C-alpha beads as a LAMMPS data file, in Angstrom:
LAMMPS data file: protein, C-alpha beads

140 atoms
139 bonds

1 atom types
1 bond types

-500.0 500.0 xlo xhi
-500.0 500.0 ylo yhi
-500.0 500.0 zlo zhi

Masses

1 110.0

Atoms # bond

1 1 1 -411.597 -416.649 396.071
2 1 1 -408.860 -415.655 398.336
3 1 1 -409.938 -416.453 401.318
4 1 1 -406.984 -413.800 401.955
5 1 1 -405.276 -410.238 401.663
6 1 1 -401.929 -409.646 400.383
7 1 1 -400.040 -406.862 402.153
8 1 1 -395.905 -407.363 400.876
9 1 1 -397.263 -409.682 398.598
10 1 1 -397.434 -412.343 401.284
11 1 1 -401.243 -413.751 402.289
12 1 1 -403.198 -413.468 405.702
13 1 1 -406.581 -414.078 406.205
14 1 1 -408.928 -411.734 405.581
15 1 1 -409.551 -410.344 409.478
16 1 1 -413.447 -410.192 410.502
17 1 1 -414.748 -408.335 414.262
18 1 1 -418.288 -409.620 414.907
19 1 1 -420.397 -407.237 417.812
20 1 1 -423.396 -407.062 418.797
21 1 1 -423.662 -403.485 419.267
22 1 1 -426.260 -401.536 421.869
23 1 1 -428.614 -403.102 423.992
24 1 1 -429.249 -406.438 421.783
25 1 1 -428.562 -410.042 423.596
26 1 1 -429.543 -411.509 420.645
27 1 1 -426.579 -414.354 419.769
28 1 1 -427.288 -417.174 417.731
29 1 1 -427.232 -415.154 414.315
30 1 1 -423.607 -413.270 414.997
31 1 1 -422.670 -416.236 416.868
32 1 1 -423.749 -418.362 413.059
33 1 1 -422.389 -415.757 411.004
34 1 1 -418.624 -415.961 413.104
35 1 1 -418.395 -419.981 412.320
36 1 1 -419.303 -419.894 408.973
37 1 1 -416.378 -416.975 408.558
38 1 1 -414.039 -418.952 410.182
39 1 1 -414.701 -422.270 407.483
40 1 1 -414.372 -419.982 405.025
41 1 1 -410.646 -419.588 406.231
42 1 1 -411.371 -416.183 407.829
43 1 1 -410.010 -414.851 410.927
44 1 1 -412.700 -413.778 413.295
45 1 1 -412.925 -412.014 416.912
46 1 1 -416.256 -411.359 418.641
47 1 1 -417.130 -408.584 420.892
48 1 1 -419.270 -410.982 423.060
49 1 1 -422.703 -408.712 424.435
50 1 1 -423.105 -405.397 424.599
51 1 1 -420.541 -403.441 422.824
52 1 1 -421.057 -399.558 422.736
53 1 1 -419.608 -398.120 418.870
54 1 1 -416.799 -396.899 420.722
55 1 1 -415.068 -400.009 422.315
56 1 1 -415.851 -401.632 418.456
57 1 1 -413.642 -398.715 417.515
58 1 1 -411.326 -400.114 419.027
59 1 1 -411.153 -403.665 418.912
60 1 1 -410.930 -403.483 415.541
61 1 1 -407.636 -401.069 416.234
62 1 1 -406.602 -403.024 418.013
63 1 1 -407.033 -406.541 416.644
64 1 1 -406.088 -404.919 413.021
65 1 1 -408.965 -405.899 411.634
66 1 1 -410.372 -405.574 407.451
67 1 1 -414.068 -406.175 408.336
68 1 1 -416.505 -405.280 411.773
69 1 1 -419.615 -407.058 410.833
70 1 1 -422.305 -405.572 413.066
71 1 1 -425.661 -407.136 414.913
72 1 1 -428.446 -405.759 415.742
73 1 1 -431.721 -406.162 416.268
74 1 1 -433.576 -403.848 418.493
75 1 1 -434.537 -400.555 415.732
76 1 1 -431.158 -398.906 417.315
77 1 1 -428.835 -399.670 413.505
78 1 1 -429.228 -396.355 412.353
79 1 1 -428.311 -395.079 415.673
80 1 1 -424.771 -396.974 416.702
81 1 1 -423.344 -398.100 413.096
82 1 1 -423.319 -395.259 411.357
83 1 1 -421.351 -394.219 415.072
84 1 1 -418.712 -397.011 414.327
85 1 1 -418.073 -395.385 411.055
86 1 1 -417.853 -392.058 412.779
87 1 1 -415.584 -392.890 415.757
88 1 1 -413.495 -394.697 412.979
89 1 1 -413.232 -392.116 410.988
90 1 1 -412.404 -389.259 413.244
91 1 1 -409.341 -392.513 413.776
92 1 1 -407.839 -392.163 410.861
93 1 1 -409.399 -395.267 409.543
94 1 1 -410.617 -395.139 406.297
95 1 1 -409.557 -398.941 404.931
96 1 1 -411.654 -400.818 407.220
97 1 1 -415.080 -403.137 405.145
98 1 1 -418.440 -401.335 407.495
99 1 1 -421.001 -404.002 407.129
100 1 1 -424.697 -404.789 408.966
101 1 1 -426.420 -407.288 410.163
102 1 1 -429.791 -408.353 411.408
103 1 1 -433.718 -406.559 411.286
104 1 1 -432.701 -403.436 408.726
105 1 1 -436.135 -402.217 406.785
106 1 1 -435.152 -401.766 403.232
107 1 1 -436.158 -398.003 403.512
108 1 1 -432.818 -397.764 405.982
109 1 1 -430.291 -399.854 403.940
110 1 1 -429.953 -396.534 402.208
111 1 1 -429.062 -394.434 404.538
112 1 1 -426.609 -397.222 406.365
113 1 1 -425.329 -396.866 402.759
114 1 1 -424.778 -392.925 402.018
115 1 1 -422.739 -393.555 406.228
116 1 1 -420.413 -395.897 404.975
117 1 1 -422.003 -399.305 406.553
118 1 1 -422.361 -401.439 403.758
119 1 1 -424.021 -405.106 402.496
120 1 1 -427.100 -404.571 405.031
121 1 1 -427.575 -408.254 405.630
122 1 1 -431.668 -409.283 406.858
123 1 1 -432.244 -412.700 408.843
124 1 1 -431.955 -415.703 406.079
125 1 1 -429.237 -413.728 404.650
126 1 1 -427.771 -417.019 402.405
127 1 1 -424.547 -417.232 404.721
128 1 1 -423.123 -418.076 400.456
129 1 1 -424.383 -414.312 399.435
130 1 1 -422.499 -412.845 403.420
131 1 1 -419.412 -413.692 402.565
132 1 1 -418.543 -413.192 398.747
133 1 1 -419.211 -409.230 400.001
134 1 1 -416.588 -409.346 402.064
135 1 1 -414.387 -411.227 399.683
136 1 1 -415.151 -409.130 396.785
137 1 1 -416.383 -405.042 399.057
138 1 1 -412.507 -405.882 401.824
139 1 1 -410.595 -402.353 400.927
140 1 1 -406.810 -404.616 402.038

Bonds

1 1 1 2
2 1 2 3
3 1 3 4
4 1 4 5
5 1 5 6
6 1 6 7
7 1 7 8
8 1 8 9
9 1 9 10
10 1 10 11
11 1 11 12
12 1 12 13
13 1 13 14
14 1 14 15
15 1 15 16
16 1 16 17
17 1 17 18
18 1 18 19
19 1 19 20
20 1 20 21
21 1 21 22
22 1 22 23
23 1 23 24
24 1 24 25
25 1 25 26
26 1 26 27
27 1 27 28
28 1 28 29
29 1 29 30
30 1 30 31
31 1 31 32
32 1 32 33
33 1 33 34
34 1 34 35
35 1 35 36
36 1 36 37
37 1 37 38
38 1 38 39
39 1 39 40
40 1 40 41
41 1 41 42
42 1 42 43
43 1 43 44
44 1 44 45
45 1 45 46
46 1 46 47
47 1 47 48
48 1 48 49
49 1 49 50
50 1 50 51
51 1 51 52
52 1 52 53
53 1 53 54
54 1 54 55
55 1 55 56
56 1 56 57
57 1 57 58
58 1 58 59
59 1 59 60
60 1 60 61
61 1 61 62
62 1 62 63
63 1 63 64
64 1 64 65
65 1 65 66
66 1 66 67
67 1 67 68
68 1 68 69
69 1 69 70
70 1 70 71
71 1 71 72
72 1 72 73
73 1 73 74
74 1 74 75
75 1 75 76
76 1 76 77
77 1 77 78
78 1 78 79
79 1 79 80
80 1 80 81
81 1 81 82
82 1 82 83
83 1 83 84
84 1 84 85
85 1 85 86
86 1 86 87
87 1 87 88
88 1 88 89
89 1 89 90
90 1 90 91
91 1 91 92
92 1 92 93
93 1 93 94
94 1 94 95
95 1 95 96
96 1 96 97
97 1 97 98
98 1 98 99
99 1 99 100
100 1 100 101
101 1 101 102
102 1 102 103
103 1 103 104
104 1 104 105
105 1 105 106
106 1 106 107
107 1 107 108
108 1 108 109
109 1 109 110
110 1 110 111
111 1 111 112
112 1 112 113
113 1 113 114
114 1 114 115
115 1 115 116
116 1 116 117
117 1 117 118
118 1 118 119
119 1 119 120
120 1 120 121
121 1 121 122
122 1 122 123
123 1 123 124
124 1 124 125
125 1 125 126
126 1 126 127
127 1 127 128
128 1 128 129
129 1 129 130
130 1 130 131
131 1 131 132
132 1 132 133
133 1 133 134
134 1 134 135
135 1 135 136
136 1 136 137
137 1 137 138
138 1 138 139
139 1 139 140
């Protein structure tokens, strides 16, 4: 399994922005994800806590990431995750894989998928599953 994407025949590591949106100060899971992705060979940028969707979209574009991994545990995933997707689309960005994580009820996962947020991993998801998902779905 490759940990890189190809640009003009050259390999580069998959770049992932891990972001904590909204008023959610629980970052342990996001930090574990950061380390696992980095250890798998990906370049990881961590947004820090309490980001707005506007900040996440800007960082994603400025850092030219391949993936935005959004984490949220406070129940606002149906509002904040799709807002990031909308902002990226409004800016003409369609090649970034958006994935969600956190406490996301099963009934909400389909709605998020329809709005462009894939994966939507819950607590206890094996890290290998998330890494494999990124490799199989990265757009660049």
